[in-house]
N, CA, C and O atoms as a CHARMM CRD file, in Angstrom:
* protein
*
  344
    1    1 MET  N    183.54800  44.13600  58.09200 PROA 1      0.00000
    2    1 MET  CA   182.24000  44.25800  57.47600 PROA 1      0.00000
    3    1 MET  C    181.47000  45.39100  58.14300 PROA 1      0.00000
    4    1 MET  O    181.45400  45.50600  59.36900 PROA 1      0.00000
    5    2 THR  N    180.83900  46.21800  57.33500 PROA 2      0.00000
    6    2 THR  CA   180.04300  47.31700  57.84800 PROA 2      0.00000
    7    2 THR  C    178.62200  46.82500  58.09400 PROA 2      0.00000
    8    2 THR  O    178.04000  46.12400  57.26700 PROA 2      0.00000
    9    3 SER  N    178.07700  47.20300  59.24200 PROA 3      0.00000
   10    3 SER  CA   176.74000  46.77600  59.62000 PROA 3      0.00000
   11    3 SER  C    176.00600  47.94200  60.26600 PROA 3      0.00000
   12    3 SER  O    176.61800  48.82200  60.87100 PROA 3      0.00000
   13    4 ASP  N    174.69900  47.93400  60.12700 PROA 4      0.00000
   14    4 ASP  CA   173.88600  48.95400  60.78800 PROA 4      0.00000
   15    4 ASP  C    173.27000  48.44000  62.08700 PROA 4      0.00000
   16    4 ASP  O    172.45600  49.12800  62.70400 PROA 4      0.00000
   17    5 LEU  N    173.65000  47.25100  62.49700 PROA 5      0.00000
   18    5 LEU  CA   173.03600  46.64100  63.67600 PROA 5      0.00000
   19    5 LEU  C    173.25600  47.44600  64.95200 PROA 5      0.00000
   20    5 LEU  O    172.33000  47.62100  65.74300 PROA 5      0.00000
   21    6 SER  N    174.48100  47.93800  65.15500 PROA 6      0.00000
   22    6 SER  CA   174.77100  48.64800  66.40400 PROA 6      0.00000
   23    6 SER  C    174.12300  50.02900  66.45200 PROA 6      0.00000
   24    6 SER  O    174.18900  50.70900  67.47600 PROA 6      0.00000
   25    7 LYS  N    173.50600  50.44300  65.36800 PROA 7      0.00000
   26    7 LYS  CA   172.75600  51.70300  65.37800 PROA 7      0.00000
   27    7 LYS  C    171.35900  51.52300  65.95800 PROA 7      0.00000
   28    7 LYS  O    170.64500  52.49500  66.20400 PROA 7      0.00000
   29    8 GLN  N    170.97700  50.25800  66.17500 PROA 8      0.00000
   30    8 GLN  CA   169.65700  49.95500  66.72100 PROA 8      0.00000
   31    8 GLN  C    169.71500  49.97800  68.24900 PROA 8      0.00000
   32    8 GLN  O    170.76600  49.73000  68.84100 PROA 8      0.00000
   33    9 PRO  N    168.57700  50.27800  68.88100 PROA 9      0.00000
   34    9 PRO  CA   168.55300  50.25000  70.34800 PROA 9      0.00000
   35    9 PRO  C    168.95200  48.85900  70.85000 PROA 9      0.00000
   36    9 PRO  O    168.60000  47.84800  70.24200 PROA 9      0.00000
   37   10 ASN  N    169.67400  48.82000  71.94100 PROA 10     0.00000
   38   10 ASN  CA   170.03000  47.58600  72.65000 PROA 10     0.00000
   39   10 ASN  C    171.12400  46.74000  71.99500 PROA 10     0.00000
   40   10 ASN  O    171.52400  45.72300  72.56200 PROA 10     0.00000
   41   11 ILE  N    171.61400  47.12800  70.82900 PROA 11     0.00000
   42   11 ILE  CA   172.62300  46.33200  70.12600 PROA 11     0.00000
   43   11 ILE  C    173.97100  47.03400  70.22900 PROA 11     0.00000
   44   11 ILE  O    174.22000  48.04000  69.56600 PROA 11     0.00000
   45   12 GLY  N    174.83000  46.48200  71.07300 PROA 12     0.00000
   46   12 GLY  CA   176.17900  47.00000  71.20400 PROA 12     0.00000
   47   12 GLY  C    177.11700  46.30100  70.23500 PROA 12     0.00000
   48   12 GLY  O    176.70200  45.42000  69.48300 PROA 12     0.00000
   49   13 LYS  N    178.36300  46.69200  70.25600 PROA 13     0.00000
   50   13 LYS  CA   179.35600  46.11900  69.33800 PROA 13     0.00000
   51   13 LYS  C    179.51900  44.60900  69.52800 PROA 13     0.00000
   52   13 LYS  O    179.69100  43.87700  68.55300 PROA 13     0.00000
   53   14 ASP  N    179.46600  44.13700  70.78500 PROA 14     0.00000
   54   14 ASP  CA   179.62100  42.70800  71.05100 PROA 14     0.00000
   55   14 ASP  C    178.46000  41.91200  70.45300 PROA 14     0.00000
   56   14 ASP  O    178.67500  40.90000  69.78600 PROA 14     0.00000
   57   15 THR  N    177.24500  42.36600  70.69100 PROA 15     0.00000
   58   15 THR  CA   176.08100  41.67000  70.13700 PROA 15     0.00000
   59   15 THR  C    176.08200  41.75500  68.61900 PROA 15     0.00000
   60   15 THR  O    175.75400  40.78700  67.93200 PROA 15     0.00000
   61   16 GLU  N    176.45500  42.92300  68.10100 PROA 16     0.00000
   62   16 GLU  CA   176.55400  43.07600  66.64800 PROA 16     0.00000
   63   16 GLU  C    177.52600  42.05000  66.06700 PROA 16     0.00000
   64   16 GLU  O    177.21800  41.38900  65.07500 PROA 16     0.00000
   65   17 SER  N    178.68600  41.92000  66.68100 PROA 17     0.00000
   66   17 SER  CA   179.69000  40.97100  66.20900 PROA 17     0.00000
   67   17 SER  C    179.15500  39.54000  66.22900 PROA 17     0.00000
   68   17 SER  O    179.37400  38.77200  65.29300 PROA 17     0.00000
   69   18 LYS  N    178.45900  39.19600  67.29700 PROA 18     0.00000
   70   18 LYS  CA   177.90000  37.83900  67.40200 PROA 18     0.00000
   71   18 LYS  C    176.80200  37.61300  66.37400 PROA 18     0.00000
   72   18 LYS  O    176.71800  36.53300  65.78900 PROA 18     0.00000
   73   19 LEU  N    175.96000  38.61500  66.14500 PROA 19     0.00000
   74   19 LEU  CA   174.91700  38.47400  65.13000 PROA 19     0.00000
   75   19 LEU  C    175.53700  38.23300  63.75500 PROA 19     0.00000
   76   19 LEU  O    175.06300  37.39100  62.99300 PROA 19     0.00000
   77   20 ILE  N    176.58400  38.96900  63.44800 PROA 20     0.00000
   78   20 ILE  CA   177.26800  38.78300  62.16800 PROA 20     0.00000
   79   20 ILE  C    177.84300  37.36900  62.08000 PROA 20     0.00000
   80   20 ILE  O    177.77900  36.73600  61.02600 PROA 20     0.00000
   81   21 GLN  N    178.40400  36.87600  63.18400 PROA 21     0.00000
   82   21 GLN  CA   178.96100  35.52400  63.19300 PROA 21     0.00000
   83   21 GLN  C    177.91400  34.45800  62.89700 PROA 21     0.00000
   84   21 GLN  O    178.23500  33.41000  62.33600 PROA 21     0.00000
   85   22 VAL  N    176.66000  34.72000  63.27100 PROA 22     0.00000
   86   22 VAL  CA   175.60300  33.72700  63.02300 PROA 22     0.00000
   87   22 VAL  C    174.80600  34.04500  61.75900 PROA 22     0.00000
   88   22 VAL  O    173.73200  33.48600  61.53800 PROA 22     0.00000
   89   23 GLY  N    175.33800  34.94200  60.93600 PROA 23     0.00000
   90   23 GLY  CA   174.74500  35.18400  59.63100 PROA 23     0.00000
   91   23 GLY  C    173.69100  36.27400  59.54600 PROA 23     0.00000
   92   23 GLY  O    172.97500  36.37500  58.55000 PROA 23     0.00000
   93   24 ILE  N    173.59400  37.08800  60.58800 PROA 24     0.00000
   94   24 ILE  CA   172.65800  38.20900  60.57800 PROA 24     0.00000
   95   24 ILE  C    173.50200  39.47200  60.49900 PROA 24     0.00000
   96   24 ILE  O    174.09800  39.90100  61.48700 PROA 24     0.00000
   97   25 CYS  N    173.54400  40.06000  59.30900 PROA 25     0.00000
   98   25 CYS  CA   174.49700  41.13000  59.05600 PROA 25     0.00000
   99   25 CYS  C    173.89300  42.51500  58.93600 PROA 25     0.00000
  100   25 CYS  O    174.61900  43.49100  58.74200 PROA 25     0.00000
  101   26 SER  N    172.58700  42.61700  59.04700 PROA 26     0.00000
  102   26 SER  CA   171.94300  43.92600  58.92600 PROA 26     0.00000
  103   26 SER  C    170.65100  43.93600  59.74000 PROA 26     0.00000
  104   26 SER  O    170.13500  42.89300  60.14300 PROA 26     0.00000
  105   27 TYR  N    170.15100  45.13800  59.96500 PROA 27     0.00000
  106   27 TYR  CA   168.88600  45.29600  60.67000 PROA 27     0.00000
  107   27 TYR  C    167.75500  44.61000  59.90600 PROA 27     0.00000
  108   27 TYR  O    166.89600  43.96700  60.51000 PROA 27     0.00000
  109   28 GLU  N    167.75600  44.74400  58.59300 PROA 28     0.00000
  110   28 GLU  CA   166.71100  44.10200  57.78900 PROA 28     0.00000
  111   28 GLU  C    166.76500  42.57900  57.94100 PROA 28     0.00000
  112   28 GLU  O    165.72500  41.92500  58.01100 PROA 28     0.00000
  113   29 GLU  N    167.96100  42.02200  57.99200 PROA 29     0.00000
  114   29 GLU  CA   168.08700  40.57700  58.20300 PROA 29     0.00000
  115   29 GLU  C    167.59000  40.19400  59.59200 PROA 29     0.00000
  116   29 GLU  O    166.93300  39.16700  59.75600 PROA 29     0.00000
  117   30 LEU  N    167.90100  41.01300  60.58700 PROA 30     0.00000
  118   30 LEU  CA   167.42200  40.74800  61.94300 PROA 30     0.00000
  119   30 LEU  C    165.90100  40.74800  61.96500 PROA 30     0.00000
  120   30 LEU  O    165.29000  39.84700  62.54000 PROA 30     0.00000
  121   31 ARG  N    165.29100  41.73500  61.35500 PROA 31     0.00000
  122   31 ARG  CA   163.82400  41.80300  61.29100 PROA 31     0.00000
  123   31 ARG  C    163.25500  40.58800  60.58100 PROA 31     0.00000
  124   31 ARG  O    162.25200  40.02600  61.02000 PROA 31     0.00000
  125   32 ALA  N    163.89000  40.17300  59.47900 PROA 32     0.00000
  126   32 ALA  CA   163.40400  39.03200  58.70400 PROA 32     0.00000
  127   32 ALA  C    163.51800  37.72600  59.48100 PROA 32     0.00000
  128   32 ALA  O    162.62300  36.88200  59.43000 PROA 32     0.00000
  129   33 VAL  N    164.61300  37.56900  60.19200 PROA 33     0.00000
  130   33 VAL  CA   164.83600  36.34500  60.97200 PROA 33     0.00000
  131   33 VAL  C    163.92500  36.32300  62.19500 PROA 33     0.00000
  132   33 VAL  O    163.37700  35.27900  62.54800 PROA 33     0.00000
  133   34 GLY  N    163.76900  37.46000  62.82700 PROA 34     0.00000
  134   34 GLY  CA   162.91900  37.55500  64.00900 PROA 34     0.00000
  135   34 GLY  C    163.68300  37.33400  65.30000 PROA 34     0.00000
  136   34 GLY  O    164.78600  36.78800  65.31300 PROA 34     0.00000
  137   35 THR  N    163.07500  37.76800  66.36500 PROA 35     0.00000
  138   35 THR  CA   163.69700  37.71600  67.68000 PROA 35     0.00000
  139   35 THR  C    164.07100  36.30400  68.09700 PROA 35     0.00000
  140   35 THR  O    165.21100  36.03600  68.47500 PROA 35     0.00000
  141   36 GLU  N    163.10200  35.41000  68.02400 PROA 36     0.00000
  142   36 GLU  CA   163.31900  34.06100  68.55100 PROA 36     0.00000
  143   36 GLU  C    164.38300  33.30400  67.77900 PROA 36     0.00000
  144   36 GLU  O    165.25500  32.67600  68.38000 PROA 36     0.00000
  145   37 GLN  N    164.32400  33.35400  66.44300 PROA 37     0.00000
  146   37 GLN  CA   165.32000  32.64700  65.64600 PROA 37     0.00000
  147   37 GLN  C    166.70700  33.26300  65.80500 PROA 37     0.00000
  148   37 GLN  O    167.70800  32.54800  65.84400 PROA 37     0.00000
  149   38 ALA  N    166.76300  34.58900  65.89500 PROA 38     0.00000
  150   38 ALA  CA   168.05700  35.23800  66.12300 PROA 38     0.00000
  151   38 ALA  C    168.63700  34.78800  67.45500 PROA 38     0.00000
  152   38 ALA  O    169.83200  34.50600  67.55200 PROA 38     0.00000
  153   39 PHE  N    167.79300  34.72000  68.48800 PROA 39     0.00000
  154   39 PHE  CA   168.25400  34.27200  69.80000 PROA 39     0.00000
  155   39 PHE  C    168.76900  32.83700  69.73500 PROA 39     0.00000
  156   39 PHE  O    169.82300  32.52700  70.29200 PROA 39     0.00000
  157   40 LEU  N    168.02900  31.96500  69.05900 PROA 40     0.00000
  158   40 LEU  CA   168.47000  30.57000  68.94500 PROA 40     0.00000
  159   40 LEU  C    169.81500  30.47300  68.23300 PROA 40     0.00000
  160   40 LEU  O    170.66000  29.66000  68.60700 PROA 40     0.00000
  161   41 ARG  N    170.01200  31.28600  67.22300 PROA 41     0.00000
  162   41 ARG  CA   171.31000  31.29600  66.53700 PROA 41     0.00000
  163   41 ARG  C    172.41100  31.76600  67.47900 PROA 41     0.00000
  164   41 ARG  O    173.50000  31.19300  67.50400 PROA 41     0.00000
  165   42 LEU  N    172.12500  32.80900  68.25400 PROA 42     0.00000
  166   42 LEU  CA   173.12900  33.32200  69.19200 PROA 42     0.00000
  167   42 LEU  C    173.45800  32.29600  70.27100 PROA 42     0.00000
  168   42 LEU  O    174.58200  32.26600  70.77200 PROA 42     0.00000
  169   43 GLN  N    172.50000  31.46500  70.63100 PROA 43     0.00000
  170   43 GLN  CA   172.76500  30.42000  71.62600 PROA 43     0.00000
  171   43 GLN  C    173.79000  29.41500  71.13300 PROA 43     0.00000
  172   43 GLN  O    174.41400  28.73700  71.95000 PROA 43     0.00000
  173   44 THR  N    173.98800  29.29500  69.82900 PROA 44     0.00000
  174   44 THR  CA   175.02500  28.38700  69.33300 PROA 44     0.00000
  175   44 THR  C    176.40700  28.90200  69.70700 PROA 44     0.00000
  176   44 THR  O    177.34700  28.12000  69.85400 PROA 44     0.00000
  177   45 LEU  N    176.53300  30.22100  69.86200 PROA 45     0.00000
  178   45 LEU  CA   177.80100  30.82300  70.29200 PROA 45     0.00000
  179   45 LEU  C    177.88900  30.91200  71.81100 PROA 45     0.00000
  180   45 LEU  O    178.96600  30.77300  72.39100 PROA 45     0.00000
  181   46 ASP  N    176.74300  31.14700  72.44700 PROA 46     0.00000
  182   46 ASP  CA   176.68700  31.35200  73.89000 PROA 46     0.00000
  183   46 ASP  C    175.47500  30.60500  74.44800 PROA 46     0.00000
  184   46 ASP  O    174.39300  31.18000  74.56900 PROA 46     0.00000
  185   47 PRO  N    175.65600  29.31200  74.79100 PROA 47     0.00000
  186   47 PRO  CA   174.52800  28.51400  75.27700 PROA 47     0.00000
  187   47 PRO  C    173.85300  29.09800  76.52200 PROA 47     0.00000
  188   47 PRO  O    172.71000  28.75100  76.82100 PROA 47     0.00000
  189   48 GLY  N    174.52600  29.95600  77.22900 PROA 48     0.00000
  190   48 GLY  CA   173.95600  30.55500  78.43400 PROA 48     0.00000
  191   48 GLY  C    173.34900  31.93000  78.18400 PROA 48     0.00000
  192   48 GLY  O    173.15700  32.70100  79.12500 PROA 48     0.00000
  193   49 ALA  N    173.04500  32.24500  76.93000 PROA 49     0.00000
  194   49 ALA  CA   172.49500  33.56100  76.58900 PROA 49     0.00000
  195   49 ALA  C    171.29200  33.86800  77.47700 PROA 49     0.00000
  196   49 ALA  O    170.40800  33.03100  77.66000 PROA 49     0.00000
  197   50 CYS  N    171.27500  35.07000  78.01800 PROA 50     0.00000
  198   50 CYS  CA   170.28000  35.42100  79.03500 PROA 50     0.00000
  199   50 CYS  C    169.02600  36.06300  78.45600 PROA 50     0.00000
  200   50 CYS  O    168.97600  36.44200  77.28600 PROA 50     0.00000
  201   51 ILE  N    168.04000  36.16900  79.29300 PROA 51     0.00000
  202   51 ILE  CA   166.76400  36.77100  78.92500 PROA 51     0.00000
  203   51 ILE  C    166.94400  38.22000  78.49400 PROA 51     0.00000
  204   51 ILE  O    166.20300  38.70000  77.63500 PROA 51     0.00000
  205   52 GLN  N    167.90400  38.92000  79.06600 PROA 52     0.00000
  206   52 GLN  CA   168.12800  40.31700  78.69200 PROA 52     0.00000
  207   52 GLN  C    168.52400  40.44600  77.21900 PROA 52     0.00000
  208   52 GLN  O    168.15400  41.41400  76.55400 PROA 52     0.00000
  209   53 LEU  N    169.27100  39.47400  76.72100 PROA 53     0.00000
  210   53 LEU  CA   169.62900  39.48000  75.30300 PROA 53     0.00000
  211   53 LEU  C    168.36700  39.32100  74.46300 PROA 53     0.00000
  212   53 LEU  O    168.19900  40.00300  73.45200 PROA 53     0.00000
  213   54 LEU  N    167.49900  38.43700  74.87400 PROA 54     0.00000
  214   54 LEU  CA   166.24100  38.23000  74.16200 PROA 54     0.00000
  215   54 LEU  C    165.39800  39.50100  74.16200 PROA 54     0.00000
  216   54 LEU  O    164.85700  39.89100  73.12700 PROA 54     0.00000
  217   55 TYR  N    165.28800  40.14200  75.31400 PROA 55     0.00000
  218   55 TYR  CA   164.57200  41.42000  75.39500 PROA 55     0.00000
  219   55 TYR  C    165.22600  42.46400  74.48300 PROA 55     0.00000
  220   55 TYR  O    164.54100  43.22000  73.79300 PROA 55     0.00000
  221   56 GLY  N    166.54500  42.49100  74.49200 PROA 56     0.00000
  222   56 GLY  CA   167.26900  43.46200  73.68200 PROA 56     0.00000
  223   56 GLY  C    167.02700  43.27300  72.18900 PROA 56     0.00000
  224   56 GLY  O    166.86500  44.24300  71.45000 PROA 56     0.00000
  225   57 LEU  N    167.00400  42.01800  71.75500 PROA 57     0.00000
  226   57 LEU  CA   166.74300  41.74000  70.34800 PROA 57     0.00000
  227   57 LEU  C    165.34000  42.19400  69.95800 PROA 57     0.00000
  228   57 LEU  O    165.15000  42.81900  68.91500 PROA 57     0.00000
  229   58 GLU  N    164.37100  41.88200  70.79200 PROA 58     0.00000
  230   58 GLU  CA   162.99500  42.30100  70.50700 PROA 58     0.00000
  231   58 GLU  C    162.88900  43.81800  70.47900 PROA 58     0.00000
  232   58 GLU  O    162.25400  44.38500  69.59100 PROA 58     0.00000
  233   59 GLY  N    163.50600  44.46600  71.44300 PROA 59     0.00000
  234   59 GLY  CA   163.49200  45.92300  71.46400 PROA 59     0.00000
  235   59 GLY  C    164.13900  46.51200  70.22300 PROA 59     0.00000
  236   59 GLY  O    163.64600  47.49400  69.66900 PROA 59     0.00000
  237   60 ALA  N    165.24200  45.91500  69.78300 PROA 60     0.00000
  238   60 ALA  CA   165.91800  46.40000  68.57800 PROA 60     0.00000
  239   60 ALA  C    164.99900  46.28800  67.36300 PROA 60     0.00000
  240   60 ALA  O    164.91700  47.20800  66.55000 PROA 60     0.00000
  241   61 ILE  N    164.32200  45.17000  67.24800 PROA 61     0.00000
  242   61 ILE  CA   163.40500  44.97600  66.12700 PROA 61     0.00000
  243   61 ILE  C    162.25600  45.98200  66.19200 PROA 61     0.00000
  244   61 ILE  O    161.83300  46.51900  65.16800 PROA 61     0.00000
  245   62 GLU  N    161.75800  46.23200  67.39900 PROA 62     0.00000
  246   62 GLU  CA   160.65800  47.18400  67.56600 PROA 62     0.00000
  247   62 GLU  C    161.13400  48.64000  67.53900 PROA 62     0.00000
  248   62 GLU  O    160.32300  49.55800  67.41500 PROA 62     0.00000
  249   63 GLY  N    162.44200  48.84700  67.65400 PROA 63     0.00000
  250   63 GLY  CA   162.98400  50.19700  67.63600 PROA 63     0.00000
  251   63 GLY  C    162.84500  50.92600  68.96400 PROA 63     0.00000
  252   63 GLY  O    162.77900  52.15400  69.00400 PROA 63     0.00000
  253   64 ILE  N    162.80000  50.15100  70.06400 PROA 64     0.00000
  254   64 ILE  CA   162.64700  50.73800  71.39300 PROA 64     0.00000
  255   64 ILE  C    163.65900  50.13800  72.35700 PROA 64     0.00000
  256   64 ILE  O    164.25200  49.09600  72.07700 PROA 64     0.00000
  257   65 GLN  N    163.85200  50.79600  73.48600 PROA 65     0.00000
  258   65 GLN  CA   164.69500  50.22900  74.53600 PROA 65     0.00000
  259   65 GLN  C    164.01500  48.99100  75.11100 PROA 65     0.00000
  260   65 GLN  O    162.78800  48.93900  75.19600 PROA 65     0.00000
  261   66 ALA  N    164.79000  48.01600  75.49800 PROA 66     0.00000
  262   66 ALA  CA   164.23800  46.78100  76.05300 PROA 66     0.00000
  263   66 ALA  C    163.36400  47.05500  77.27300 PROA 66     0.00000
  264   66 ALA  O    162.38400  46.34800  77.50700 PROA 66     0.00000
  265   67 THR  N    163.71100  48.06600  78.04000 PROA 67     0.00000
  266   67 THR  CA   162.92900  48.39700  79.23400 PROA 67     0.00000
  267   67 THR  C    161.53900  48.90600  78.89700 PROA 67     0.00000
  268   67 THR  O    160.67600  48.97300  79.77200 PROA 67     0.00000
  269   68 SER  N    161.31000  49.26500  77.64300 PROA 68     0.00000
  270   68 SER  CA   160.00400  49.77300  77.22500 PROA 68     0.00000
  271   68 SER  C    159.09200  48.69600  76.64300 PROA 68     0.00000
  272   68 SER  O    157.96500  48.98700  76.24200 PROA 68     0.00000
  273   69 LEU  N    159.57100  47.45700  76.59600 PROA 69     0.00000
  274   69 LEU  CA   158.71600  46.37300  76.10800 PROA 69     0.00000
  275   69 LEU  C    157.50700  46.22100  77.02600 PROA 69     0.00000
  276   69 LEU  O    157.60400  46.43000  78.23500 PROA 69     0.00000
  277   70 SER  N    156.38000  45.85800  76.44500 PROA 70     0.00000
  278   70 SER  CA   155.16600  45.67400  77.24400 PROA 70     0.00000
  279   70 SER  C    155.30300  44.46100  78.16000 PROA 70     0.00000
  280   70 SER  O    156.08600  43.55000  77.89100 PROA 70     0.00000
  281   71 ALA  N    154.54200  44.46400  79.22700 PROA 71     0.00000
  282   71 ALA  CA   154.54800  43.33600  80.16500 PROA 71     0.00000
  283   71 ALA  C    154.14600  42.05100  79.44700 PROA 71     0.00000
  284   71 ALA  O    154.70400  40.98700  79.71700 PROA 71     0.00000
  285   72 GLU  N    153.19100  42.14500  78.54400 PROA 72     0.00000
  286   72 GLU  CA   152.73600  40.96500  77.79200 PROA 72     0.00000
  287   72 GLU  C    153.84800  40.41800  76.90800 PROA 72     0.00000
  288   72 GLU  O    154.05100  39.20600  76.84700 PROA 72     0.00000
  289   73 LYS  N    154.57200  41.30500  76.22100 PROA 73     0.00000
  290   73 LYS  CA   155.67000  40.87300  75.35300 PROA 73     0.00000
  291   73 LYS  C    156.77600  40.22700  76.19200 PROA 73     0.00000
  292   73 LYS  O    157.34200  39.20800  75.79400 PROA 73     0.00000
  293   74 LYS  N    157.08600  40.81800  77.35400 PROA 74     0.00000
  294   74 LYS  CA   158.10800  40.23000  78.22200 PROA 74     0.00000
  295   74 LYS  C    157.67700  38.84600  78.70100 PROA 74     0.00000
  296   74 LYS  O    158.49900  37.93400  78.79100 PROA 74     0.00000
  297   75 LYS  N    156.40200  38.68900  79.00500 PROA 75     0.00000
  298   75 LYS  CA   155.89300  37.38100  79.43200 PROA 75     0.00000
  299   75 LYS  C    156.07700  36.35200  78.31200 PROA 75     0.00000
  300   75 LYS  O    156.54700  35.24100  78.56000 PROA 75     0.00000
  301   76 GLU  N    155.70800  36.71800  77.09000 PROA 76     0.00000
  302   76 GLU  CA   155.88100  35.81800  75.94200 PROA 76     0.00000
  303   76 GLU  C    157.35300  35.43800  75.77100 PROA 76     0.00000
  304   76 GLU  O    157.67800  34.27600  75.53100 PROA 76     0.00000
  305   77 LEU  N    158.22500  36.41800  75.89700 PROA 77     0.00000
  306   77 LEU  CA   159.65300  36.15800  75.73100 PROA 77     0.00000
  307   77 LEU  C    160.20300  35.28500  76.85000 PROA 77     0.00000
  308   77 LEU  O    161.05800  34.43300  76.60600 PROA 77     0.00000
  309   78 ARG  N    159.72100  35.48700  78.08000 PROA 78     0.00000
  310   78 ARG  CA   160.15400  34.62400  79.20100 PROA 78     0.00000
  311   78 ARG  C    159.75100  33.17500  78.94100 PROA 78     0.00000
  312   78 ARG  O    160.53300  32.25800  79.19200 PROA 78     0.00000
  313   79 GLU  N    158.54000  32.96600  78.44100 PROA 79     0.00000
  314   79 GLU  CA   158.08000  31.60900  78.12800 PROA 79     0.00000
  315   79 GLU  C    158.94500  30.99000  77.03500 PROA 79     0.00000
  316   79 GLU  O    159.32500  29.82300  77.12600 PROA 79     0.00000
  317   80 PHE  N    159.25400  31.76700  76.00900 PROA 80     0.00000
  318   80 PHE  CA   160.13400  31.27400  74.95000 PROA 80     0.00000
  319   80 PHE  C    161.51300  30.92900  75.51600 PROA 80     0.00000
  320   80 PHE  O    162.07400  29.88200  75.19300 PROA 80     0.00000
  321   81 HSD  N    162.05100  31.79800  76.34900 PROA 81     0.00000
  322   81 HSD  CA   163.36900  31.59000  76.93400 PROA 81     0.00000
  323   81 HSD  C    163.40400  30.28400  77.73500 PROA 81     0.00000
  324   81 HSD  O    164.36300  29.51800  77.64700 PROA 81     0.00000
  325   82 ARG  N    162.35400  30.04200  78.51300 PROA 82     0.00000
  326   82 ARG  CA   162.27400  28.78100  79.27500 PROA 82     0.00000
  327   82 ARG  C    162.29800  27.57900  78.32500 PROA 82     0.00000
  328   82 ARG  O    163.01100  26.60500  78.56800 PROA 82     0.00000
  329   83 MET  N    161.52900  27.65300  77.26300 PROA 83     0.00000
  330   83 MET  CA   161.47100  26.53800  76.29400 PROA 83     0.00000
  331   83 MET  C    162.81600  26.36400  75.58200 PROA 83     0.00000
  332   83 MET  O    163.25000  25.23600  75.34800 PROA 83     0.00000
  333   84 ALA  N    163.46500  27.45600  75.24200 PROA 84     0.00000
  334   84 ALA  CA   164.74000  27.38900  74.53100 PROA 84     0.00000
  335   84 ALA  C    165.85100  26.81900  75.40200 PROA 84     0.00000
  336   84 ALA  O    166.85300  26.32500  74.88400 PROA 84     0.00000
  337   85 ASN  N    165.68300  26.88300  76.71000 PROA 85     0.00000
  338   85 ASN  CA   166.72700  26.40500  77.61800 PROA 85     0.00000
  339   85 ASN  C    166.43200  25.03200  78.21300 PROA 85     0.00000
  340   85 ASN  O    167.09100  24.61600  79.16600 PROA 85     0.00000
  341   86 LYS  N    165.47400  24.34400  77.67500 PROA 86     0.00000
  342   86 LYS  CA   165.18800  22.97500  78.17200 PROA 86     0.00000
  343   86 LYS  C    166.09500  21.98100  77.53700 PROA 86     0.00000
  344   86 LYS  O    166.00500  20.78900  77.82800 PROA 86     0.00000
């Protein structure tokens, strides 16, 4: 299957493959699903999915490198990550 996911920042072939496995097959689908829901879907494949993956998904949606996310956005994502791992 051809996908444009790996053309986005922070999305490598492995993450692209996993996103496709959980039903997210394009950048538009990723944007529609959103960072948090995409992460929760990926956790079904990898229950130990790390915060860096969450940052990467958000960065991909925003079109920036994960390292460029604002401190406030990273804080929100850390809080979500804690809740998702309870």
